[in-house]
N, C-alpha and C positions, 0 to 999 in steps of 0.2 A: 595532789595540788588541784583542788576543785572548789575554789572560793570566789565569791563576787564581792566587789567593793561598794562604797557608798558615795562616789564622786562621779560626775558626768561632765563631758565637754559641752560648752555652750557656743552657740553660733553668733547671733546678733548681740555682741557684747556691748556695743555702744548704747543701744536702747536699754539693755538690762542694767548697765552700770549707772545710767542716769535716773533709774527708777528709785525714788526716795525710800521705797519699802525694802530695798536690797542693800546689804552691806557689801563693801568691796575691800578685799584684802590684797595688799601690795607687799611682796617680800622686801625686807629692809635692806638687803644687799643684792641688788639686781646685777646680773652678769652684763658684760658689754654687749649691747644689742646692735645689730646691723642697722644703719640708717635706711629709711624707706627707699631712697634712691638706689641703694645697692640691690634691692629686691624688685626693682621696677619690671624686669623682664621675667620674674618668677611667677609661677602659678601654683595653686594648691592642688595636691594630689593625695589621694587616700588609698591605702591597701589594707587588707585585713583578712581574718580567717579565724580558725578555732585552735585552741591549745589549752592544756591543763584543765580540761573540763569546762572551759569558758571561752570567751571571744578575745581576740586581740585586734588592734588597729594601729596604724601609723599614718598621721597626717603630716605631709612634708611640703615645704616651699621649695620647688625645684625649678631650675633654669631650663632653658630650651635644650633639647637633646638629651635630657637625663634618661638613663636606662631604668625605667620603673620596674620592668620585669626582673632585672638583675638585683635590684634592691629588695624586691619582695622575696626572691629566692634566697637571698642572703639572710633576711630576717627569719624566714622559715627554718633555715639551717641553724641559726642561733637558738631558736626556741626548741627545735628537736634535740639539740645537744643538751640543753638544760633538763629536758624531760628524761632523756636517756641516762643522765647521771643522777638526778635527784628526785625522781617521782616514785612514791611508794605504790602508785597505781600501775606501774609497768613492772611485771614480774622479772624482766631481764635488766632492769636499770642497775646502776652501780649501787644505789641505796638499797634496793631489794636484795641484791646479792650480799651486801654487808649484813643486813638483818637476818639472813638465813645461815650465816657462818656459825660453826661450832665455837664454844668458848675457848679463848686463848689464841684465836686466829687473827693475824694481822691482815689488813686489807689496804692495798695501795689505792690512793685517791688521785683523781685528776686535779689540776691546779684549781679549777673553779669549785669543785666539790670540797676540796680542802679549805679554801678561803671562806666559803659559805658556812661550813661546819665550824670553823674557827670563830667566825662572827657570831654564830648561834650560841656557842659556849660562852663568849664574852657577854652577850646579853642575858644569858641564863644567870651568870654570876652577878651581873650588875642589878638585875631585877629581883635578886633574892629567890630565884626559882619560879617567879610568876610566869616567865617564859621558860620552856624546857624542850629542847628538840628530841628528847628521848621518850616521849609519851605515846609512841606509836601503838603499843599494846593496848593502852587505855582508849585511844581513839578508835581502834578496831572494835573493842569491846562494846563501846556505845553505838556502834553502827555508822560512824562517820568516816571510816576508812574504805579501802578498796574491796573489802569482803562483805557481801550482803548477809545480814543476819536478821532474824525476826525482830520487829520493833518491840520494845519493852525495856524494862530496867534490868541491868545486869545485877547478879547477886553480889553481896558484900565480899565474899571470898574471892570472886574473880577480880574485883576492883583491887583488893589487897595484893593479889598476885601480880597484877599489872603494875601497881606502884612499886612493888619490890623489884621488878625487872627493870624499872626506869631509874632515872637519876643522872643529871648531866655530869656529876662528879665521877661517874663510872667510865666516862669516855676518856680514853688515853690516846693522845696524839703524839706521834713521832714526827716532830716538825722538820728534822733534818731530812728524813726520807719520805715525808709527806704521805703518811699512812696512819690508819686508826686501828686500835685493838678492839675486837669484839669480846666483851667480858663474859658473855653468855646470856642469851635471852633478851638482849637489849634491842629495841626496835626504834630506829630513827624515824622522825616525821618532820620534814622541813617545809611543810605547807605554809607556815606563817612567815617564811623568809625567802623561799626560793622564787616565788612569783615576783616579788619586788626586785630581786636580783636579776630576773629575766628582763624586766623593764629596763634596768640599767644597762644590761648587756646589749639590748637592741638599740638603745640610744647611743651607746659607745660605737656600735657597728656603723650606725648612720654617720656619726661624726667622722669616723675613719674613712668613710667613703664620700666625704665632702658635703654632707647634708648637715648644716649647722642650725637649721630652723625646722623643728619638728615637734610633734606631740605624740608620744608613745603611750598606749594604754593596753593593759591586760586585766580583764575582769574588774574594771573600775579603779584600778591603781594606775597612776599616771606620772609621767615626767615630761616637762616642757623645756625645750631648748630654743633660744632665740625668739622669733616672732613670726606672725603670719605674713604672707606676701604684701599685705597692705600696711605693715608696720605695727599692727595692733597686737596685744599679747594673746597668748593662748588662754582663754578664759574657761574656767571650770566651775561648776556649781556644786556645793555640798547637797547631797540628797537628804531627805527628811525621813527618818525612821518613824513608824506609826503615824504616817502623814494624816490620817483621818482624825487623830486626836490633837494635831498640832495647832497652836495659836501663833500667828505671825509675830506677836509681841514676845512670846517666850522663846521661839526658835525662828528668827528672821531668815529670809533667803540670803544666801551668802555666796558671793563670787570671789574666786581667787585668781590672780594673774600668775599663771604658771610659767615663770621665766627663770630657768636655771635651777629650779627646785622640783621636788616630787611630793606626791600626796597619796596616802593610803588610808583605808577605813577598815575597822574591825567592828562587826555587829552581828545581831542575831536575826536579821530580817529574812535571810534566804535559806539558811541551813539550820534546821531544828526539827524536833518532833514533839508531839504532845502526848502525854500519858497521865491518866488520872486527873485531868483538868489542869495540868501544869506544863509549861513550855520548857523544853530542854534544848539549849543552844549548843552549837558545834564547838564553841570555845570551852575547853576544859581547864580547870585549875590543876596544874600538875602536882600541887601539894596535897590535894585531896583525892584526885582521880575522878572527880565529879564535874559535870558542867557548872559553869558559874551560876550562882543563884541570886545575885544582887540586882539592883534596879538600873545599873549602868548598861544601856542597850546599844550604844554606838560611840566609838572613839575615832576621830579623824586626826591624822598627824601630818604636818608639813615638815619636810626635812631636806637636807642637801642631796640625798640619794634615796632611791625608792626602797632599797633593801632595808635601810634604817627605818624609814617610815612604816614599812610593812611589819617588821618584827616589833617595833615600839608600840604600834597600835594594839597588837595582841597583848603585850606585856601590861600596858596601861589598863586595858579592859579587865584583865585578870586581877590587877591590883585593886580595882573597884572604885566606887564613887567618892571615897574619902582619900585613900592612899594614892590613887591614880593621879588626881590633880596636884597633890602635894609633891609627888615624885617628879611630875612634869615641871612644876614651878621651881623646885629645888635645883633641877638640872638644866633649866633653860630650854625645854622642849616646847615646840609650838603645837598645841593640841586643842581640839574641841571635844567636850564630853556632853553626852545627852543621856538624861535619866528619865525613866518612865515608871511611875508608881502604880500604874493600872488605870489612872484617870488623867494625870497631868504630865506633860513633858516639861523638863527643865534643862537648860543649857548652861554650860560653863566653859569659858575660854581660859587657857593658860596665859600668863603675862606675855610670853613670847609671841603667841598668836594674836593677842589683843593689840600688840605693838604694830601689827601689820594693817590695822584698820585705817582706811583712807580718810 
């Protein structure tokens, strides 16, 4: 779980929102927000650290006497638990132990691991395999996993073997006993869903501890609850891939009011390698075993929860510049697509995202 997103929190929202060169997105179904008077005695507090190969932060509107140290400790416990269960980078994690099991072995799963894997398989089926949580062997082969290998292109035989070992249909879940069967050689990789799940878990922890107004972020994936102490929304700005080639007309600055929703981005800006004059991104197409080769370079998704935003951003990226927007439109998903043909950037919004334009 070592990915970075493409959305960042913004500070002086009023000034930015009034700038005519910027678009503003307002979720169509806002949660019930606290009136400014209820937050009059609150102040903004931020904690943060490192997890999953990236950074995390939580900005909270807290009343007097709030135990910030206890909240930070609780967040760190939540994150450590997710890593200990679902990180392929930790050799002793539950996921790594499952990947190492011999064929025909059942592995008992924690409730969270079982729920995330169940959702991963749901999205694998719904996307027609564009997202697949069983591509760990291919990810390792291309050098994007936890095992360092020399940069270069894997041979066709190795890719074929990795594809043969994968396939979400091979995963057998025993829902009654909450366990999974290792069919043999299958390597789970939950990178494209577990980080979003972790954001949701931190937000849930804060709510359970009386923090109803907070912005949680892990590696550029965010969830906003409530508002800031001054009553304004948690504003976040979409980052621009290939910023040096951007024209404001083709890809305008975009602010999103993150109130009761989440946002995640999949793109090739941070994890890739170049070989033979070509860029190979970390996002693999499970159906081919190769990194995606089309010109869709960034997909941002706004959803009710961050786990959905996370996994859907990856699925839409793999589906590509034609099928991705159609899939989003047909299913009512709020997404932004950015294409780059080597010279020009082009942006497309799904109808559900365009409906949020202020």
